[in-house]
C-alpha positions in Angstrom: 26.7 26.4 -69.9 23.3 25.1 -69.1 22.4 27.2 -65.9 23.9 30.6 -64.2 25.5 28.6 -61.8 29.2 29.2 -61.8 31.9 26.8 -61.8 33.2 25.7 -58.3 36.0 23.5 -56.9 34.2 21.1 -54.5 37.3 19.6 -53.3 36.6 20.6 -49.4 33.0 20.0 -49.0 33.1 17.0 -51.2 35.7 15.3 -48.9 33.3 15.9 -45.9 30.4 14.5 -47.9 32.2 11.5 -48.7 33.3 11.2 -45.4 29.8 11.3 -44.2 28.9 8.4 -46.8 32.0 6.3 -46.0 30.1 4.7 -42.9 27.2 3.4 -44.9 28.5 0.2 -45.4 28.8 -0.5 -41.8 25.3 0.5 -40.7 22.9 -2.4 -39.7 19.4 -1.0 -39.7 16.3 -2.6 -38.0 14.1 -1.0 -40.5 13.6 0.0 -43.8 11.0 0.6 -46.5 8.3 -1.9 -46.4 9.4 -3.3 -43.0 6.8 -1.5 -40.6 9.4 0.0 -38.4 11.3 3.1 -38.4 15.2 3.4 -38.4 15.6 2.8 -34.5 13.5 -0.2 -34.7 10.4 1.3 -33.2 6.7 1.6 -35.0 6.4 3.4 -38.1 4.0 6.2 -38.5 1.1 5.3 -40.8 1.1 8.8 -42.2 4.7 10.2 -42.3 4.9 13.6 -42.1 1.3 14.2 -41.8 1.3 14.9 -38.1 3.9 17.8 -38.7 2.4 21.4 -38.4 2.6 23.1 -41.6 5.5 25.7 -42.5 4.0 27.3 -45.4 0.3 29.1 -46.0 -1.5 27.9 -49.2 -4.3 29.6 -50.8 -7.9 28.1 -51.0 -8.0 26.6 -54.4 -11.6 25.0 -54.1 -12.7 23.6 -57.5 -9.3 24.3 -59.2 -8.0 21.3 -61.2 -4.4 20.9 -61.7 -2.5 18.6 -64.0 1.1 17.6 -62.9 3.2 15.5 -65.6 6.3 13.2 -64.6 8.0 10.5 -65.8 7.6 8.5 -62.2 6.1 5.2 -62.3 5.3 2.5 -59.8 6.6 3.4 -56.1 7.9 6.6 -57.1 4.4 7.8 -58.9 2.9 6.3 -55.8 4.8 8.3 -53.3 4.4 11.6 -55.0 0.8 11.1 -55.4 0.7 11.0 -51.6 2.4 14.3 -51.7 -0.2 15.8 -54.3 -3.0 14.3 -52.0 -1.7 16.3 -48.6 -1.7 19.7 -51.3 -5.3 19.0 -52.2 -5.9 18.5 -48.6 -4.8 21.7 -47.6 -6.1 23.6 -50.7 -9.3 22.1 -51.8 -7.7 21.7 -55.4 -8.1 18.6 -57.4 -4.9 17.3 -58.8 -4.4 14.7 -61.6 -0.9 12.8 -61.8 -0.1 12.8 -65.8 2.2 10.1 -66.9 5.0 11.3 -69.1 7.2 9.2 -71.2 11.0 9.9 -71.6 12.6 12.3 -72.8 10.0 14.4 -71.2 10.5 17.7 -73.1 9.2 15.7 -76.2 6.2 14.5 -74.4 5.3 18.0 -73.2 6.2 19.5 -76.9 3.2 17.1 -78.1 0.8 18.3 -75.1 1.6 22.2 -75.8 1.4 21.8 -79.8 -2.2 19.9 -78.8 -3.4 23.0 -76.9 -3.5 20.8 -73.6 -0.2 21.4 -71.7 -0.4 20.3 -67.9 0.1 22.9 -65.2 3.4 22.0 -63.7 5.9 19.2 -65.1 8.8 17.4 -63.2 11.7 17.9 -65.4 14.7 15.3 -64.8 17.3 17.4 -66.5 18.8 21.0 -66.3 18.8 21.2 -70.1 15.2 20.4 -70.2 14.5 23.6 -68.1 16.4 25.4 -70.4 14.9 24.1 -73.1 11.4 24.8 -71.9 12.6 28.3 -71.1 13.8 28.7 -74.8 10.5 27.3 -76.1 8.8 30.1 -73.9 6.8 27.2 -72.0 8.2 27.7 -68.8 6.7 30.5 -66.4 9.0 32.1 -63.7 8.7 31.4 -60.1 6.1 33.6 -58.2 7.1 35.6 -55.3 5.4 33.1 -52.6 7.5 30.2 -54.6 10.7 32.3 -54.7 10.4 33.2 -50.9 10.3 29.4 -50.1 13.1 28.9 -52.5 15.4 31.6 -50.8 14.6 30.0 -47.2 14.9 26.4 -48.0 17.7 26.0 -50.6 21.4 26.5 -51.0 22.1 28.9 -53.7 23.6 26.0 -55.9 20.1 24.4 -56.2 18.5 27.8 -56.8 21.0 28.5 -59.7 20.3 25.1 -61.0 16.7 26.0 -61.4 17.5 29.3 -62.9 18.0 30.5 -66.3 19.9 33.8 -67.1 19.3 34.6 -63.1 15.4 33.9 -63.5 14.3 31.2 -61.1 11.9 28.7 -63.1 12.4 25.5 -61.4 12.1 24.1 -58.0 14.2 20.7 -57.1 12.0 18.7 -55.2 13.5 15.2 -55.2 17.5 14.8 -55.1 19.9 11.9 -55.7 23.3 10.7 -54.7 24.3 9.0 -57.8 27.6 7.7 -56.3 26.6 4.6 -54.3 27.4 0.9 -55.2 24.8 -1.5 -53.4 25.8 -5.4 -52.6 24.4 -8.6 -51.4 26.1 -9.3 -48.1 25.6 -13.0 -48.0 27.5 -13.1 -51.6 30.5 -10.9 -50.1 30.6 -13.1 -47.0 30.7 -16.4 -48.9 33.2 -15.4 -51.0 35.1 -13.5 -48.2 35.3 -10.2 -50.3 35.9 -6.9 -48.8 34.4 -3.4 -49.5 36.6 -1.5 -52.0 37.7 1.9 -51.5 39.8 2.3 -54.7 39.0 1.2 -58.2 41.8 -1.1 -58.3 40.5 -2.8 -54.9 36.7 -2.7 -56.7 37.9 -4.9 -59.5 39.8 -7.2 -57.2 36.7 -7.7 -55.4 35.0 -8.2 -58.3 37.4 -11.1 -59.4 37.1 -12.5 -56.1 33.3 -13.0 -56.2 33.6 -14.2 -59.7 36.1 -17.0 -58.1 33.6 -17.8 -55.8 30.7 -18.7 -58.3 28.4 -15.3 -58.6 29.1 -12.9 -61.5 29.8 -9.7 -59.6 28.4 -6.8 -61.1 24.8 -5.9 -62.4 24.5 -3.1 -65.2 21.3 -1.8 -66.3 22.4 -1.2 -69.9 19.1 -1.1 -71.7 18.7 2.4 -69.8 21.6 4.2 -71.4 21.2 6.8 -68.3 22.8 4.4 -66.3 26.0 4.2 -68.2 26.3 7.8 -68.3 26.3 7.8 -64.7 29.1 5.2 -64.8 31.2 7.4 -66.8 30.7 10.4 -64.9 31.5 9.0 -61.6 34.9 7.3 -63.3 35.4 10.7 -64.8 34.8 13.5 -62.0 37.0 11.2 -59.7 39.8 10.8 -62.1 39.9 14.0 -64.1 38.7 16.0 -61.6 36.0 19.1 -60.8 37.4 21.5 -63.2 37.5 19.1 -66.1 34.2 17.8 -65.2 32.6 21.2 -65.7 34.4 21.9 -68.7 33.3 18.8 -70.2 29.6 19.4 -69.3 29.4 22.9 -70.9 31.6 21.3 -73.9 34.5 23.8 -73.4 36.8 20.9 -74.1 35.9 18.3 -76.4 34.9 14.4 -76.1 38.1 13.8 -78.0 40.3 14.9 -74.8 42.6 12.8 -73.2 40.7 12.9 -70.3 37.8 11.4 -71.8 39.8 8.4 -73.3 41.3 8.0 -69.7 37.9 7.5 -68.4 36.7 5.2 -71.2 39.8 3.0 -70.8 39.1 2.7 -67.1 35.6 1.9 -67.5 36.7 -0.8 -70.0 38.6 -2.5 -67.5 34.9 -3.7 -66.1 33.0 -3.7 -69.4 35.6 -5.6 -71.2 35.7 -8.4 -68.8 32.6 -10.0 -69.8 32.6 -12.8 -66.8 32.3 -9.7 -64.6 29.0 -8.6 -65.9 25.5 -10.4 -65.4 24.8 -11.5 -68.7 27.6 -10.2 -70.4 27.3 -6.9 -72.7 24.7 -8.4 -74.6 22.6 -9.3 -71.2 23.4 -6.1 -69.9 22.0 -4.2 -72.6 18.7 -6.0 -72.5 18.6 -5.3 -68.8 16.3 -2.1 -67.5 17.7 -0.3 -64.4 14.8 -2.0 -62.1 15.5 -5.6 -62.9 19.4 -4.8 -62.7 18.8 -3.9 -58.9 16.1 -6.5 -58.3 18.4 -9.5 -59.7 21.0 -8.5 -57.3 19.2 -9.3 -54.3 17.0 -12.0 -55.3 18.0 -15.6 -54.9 19.5 -15.3 -51.7 23.4 -15.8 -51.5 23.1 -17.1 -55.5 21.8 -13.9 -57.3 22.5 -13.3 -60.8 24.7 -10.7 -59.3 26.5 -9.5 -56.4 26.7 -5.5 -56.9 24.8 -2.9 -58.6 25.8 0.8 -59.0 23.3 3.4 -58.9 21.9 6.5 -56.7 20.3 6.4 -53.2 16.8 5.7 -54.9 18.0 2.0 -55.4 16.4 1.7 -52.0 12.7 1.7 -53.7 13.8 -1.3 -55.8 15.2 -3.2 -53.2 12.1 -2.8 -51.1 10.4 -5.0 -53.8 12.6 -8.0 -52.8 12.9 -9.9 -49.7 16.3 -8.1 -48.8 16.6 -5.8 -45.9 18.7 -2.9 -46.1 21.5 -2.9 -43.5 21.6 -6.8 -43.3 21.0 -8.4 -46.6 21.7 -5.4 -48.7 24.5 -2.8 -48.0 26.2 -0.2 -49.6 29.5 1.6 -50.2 30.2 5.0 -51.9 31.7 4.7 -55.5 35.2 3.7 -55.3 38.1 6.4 -55.7 39.4 6.2 -59.4 41.6 9.3 -58.9 42.6 11.1 -55.5 39.1 11.2 -54.1 35.7 9.3 -54.2 33.3 11.1 -56.7 30.1 12.6 -55.5 27.8 13.1 -58.3 24.2 14.3 -57.6 21.0 14.4 -59.9 17.3 16.0 -59.5 13.9 16.4 -60.5 12.5 20.0 -60.6 8.9 21.2 -60.9 8.2 23.7 -63.2 5.1 25.9 -64.2 4.0 25.6 -67.7 0.8 27.6 -66.8 0.9 31.0 -65.0 -2.3 30.1 -62.7 -2.9 30.4 -59.1 -3.0 26.7 -58.7 0.3 26.1 -60.4 2.1 28.7 -58.4 0.9 27.3 -55.1 2.0 23.8 -55.9 5.5 25.1 -56.6 5.6 27.0 -53.5 4.3 23.8 -51.4 7.0 21.8 -53.3 9.5 24.2 -52.2 8.6 23.8 -48.5 9.6 21.3 -46.1 6.0 20.0 -45.6 6.0 18.2 -49.2 9.6 16.8 -48.7 8.7 15.5 -45.3 6.0 13.1 -46.9 7.8 11.8 -49.5 11.1 11.3 -46.9 8.9 9.4 -44.5 7.7 7.0 -47.2 11.5 6.0 -48.5 13.6 6.0 -51.3 13.6 9.8 -51.5 16.5 12.5 -50.8 15.6 16.3 -50.7 17.9 18.9 -51.4 15.5 21.2 -49.0 17.8 22.4 -46.0 14.7 22.9 -43.7 13.6 19.4 -44.0 14.5 17.8 -40.5 16.6 14.4 -41.0 14.2 12.8 -38.6 11.7 12.4 -41.3 14.0 9.9 -43.2 12.9 6.4 -42.2 16.4 4.9 -41.7 20.2 5.7 -40.9 21.2 4.9 -44.5 19.0 7.8 -46.1 19.5 9.9 -43.3 23.0 9.8 -43.6 23.1 10.3 -47.5 20.6 13.3 -46.9 23.0 15.0 -44.2 25.6 14.5 -46.5 23.7 16.4 -49.8 23.1 19.0 -47.3 26.7 19.5 -46.2 27.8 19.5 -49.5 26.3 23.2 -50.0 26.6 24.9 -52.9 29.9 22.9 -53.8 28.7 19.5 -55.5 28.7 18.1 -58.7 25.2 17.8 -60.5 24.8 14.9 -63.1 26.8 15.9 -66.4 24.5 14.4 -68.8 21.4 16.1 -67.4 23.3 19.5 -67.9 23.6 19.0 -71.4 21.3 19.6 -74.2 18.5 16.8 -74.0 19.2 15.4 -77.3 23.1 14.7 -76.6 22.5 13.9 -73.0 19.0 12.7 -72.2 17.4 11.1 -75.3 17.1 7.0 -75.5 18.6 5.6 -78.4 20.5 9.0 -79.0 23.6 11.1 -78.3 25.6 10.0 -75.2 23.1 7.1 -74.2 23.6 5.4 -77.4 27.3 5.9 -77.7 27.9 4.2 -74.4 25.9 1.5 -75.2 27.7 1.1 -78.2 30.9 1.1 -76.1 29.9 -1.4 -73.6 29.3 -3.6 -76.6 32.9 -2.7 -77.6 34.9 -1.4 -74.9 37.9 -1.6 -77.0 36.9 1.0 -79.5 37.8 4.1 -77.3 38.9 6.3 -80.4 35.7 5.4 -82.1 33.4 6.3 -79.4 35.1 9.5 -78.5 34.6 10.7 -82.1 31.0 9.7 -82.2 30.5 11.5 -78.5 32.2 14.7 -80.0 30.2 14.6 -83.1 26.8 14.3 -81.7 27.5 16.9 -79.0 28.8 19.4 -81.3 25.5 19.0 -83.3 23.6 19.2 -80.0 25.3 22.7 -78.6 25.1 24.3 -81.9 21.3 23.4 -81.9 
């Protein structure tokens, strides 16, 4: 088990989260990222969050230099830099963003071996936190950061950042990874309806295909998107208990439940006309392009739908499509009894036990830091003390409210709970096996065998 969080049955609150998300497709927003208006159609504040009073006291750090490593690029890096600038303003410290490569643990290992680790790292996998602790890189949270964590986070999120009961990580950025975004003009032209079940989803895809537009965009060049496809199908079809067991490798990847989920995915992946560019094209399409090609070209884009989390809004904002009118969203369809709700997140971990590093973790655990990025868009916080009014539009407000409403009962991204060598490394483990499966979705047994062999090796190391 990758964290100290105990297994929980999420059916009740997961259902309420799904209910909150179900209205998303019907929302029409006056504003979204980049349109200069807030969710009610009024002028957006030029510096979101800056006007709010501070809720946490930070030490003076004049002259201190702090380095923060993360894999974020583009708009995500820009928005996180706004958070760091506010920290600089309030403490007098100088903070430098260090671009990291994925997998970040390998990047950090090189920096540490060279004697120049960053002060803080943003780790996108639960398994990466565990590995950083096992390697004796990570430093426990100080008393001020722990106080903010206890005050502002549900126990489930606290436990995800802990190893053997000791808190190391602050989950600053979260994601709802159970959303399908669609080109509304294509749906209207095709007479397609928003699906609620997997069967309906495939029917909708066929309807769109018949209208002359390829229905689904898949960013298969980034293996993590394929793990998200699998996890959503598996959680809905096999249920929370099996999901937890597979995440901890308490059942093998050769289990019949895995075969069933792969066969279900094969119903989409196996029909080349349903995926933009076919399997070969999808395997050459990186995640950002999978989004932008869905919302570029008006009613004749390269694809009509793209599956991924709330962070898709950042990429949609790079097109001319407007969220709520041109670009709409619906929950991942139910494969089994209920639609799935899978979350992900990035945790801040100190690699140096310094006053500056601990102060930054304290800030990131406060609603003050979350408010800044929330106002910029493309961000969901697990911080329950953050006022939902900080989000720029109703779509993100509803997604954030659903996440908080889930309390402790949510399911975190499965691959991010696993050893990084299996669940989080490009070209290896689960990422590579599912890329091979996308290319040959009839090879269910062979895919299972490769997954189990790689998983067994990773969990032993």
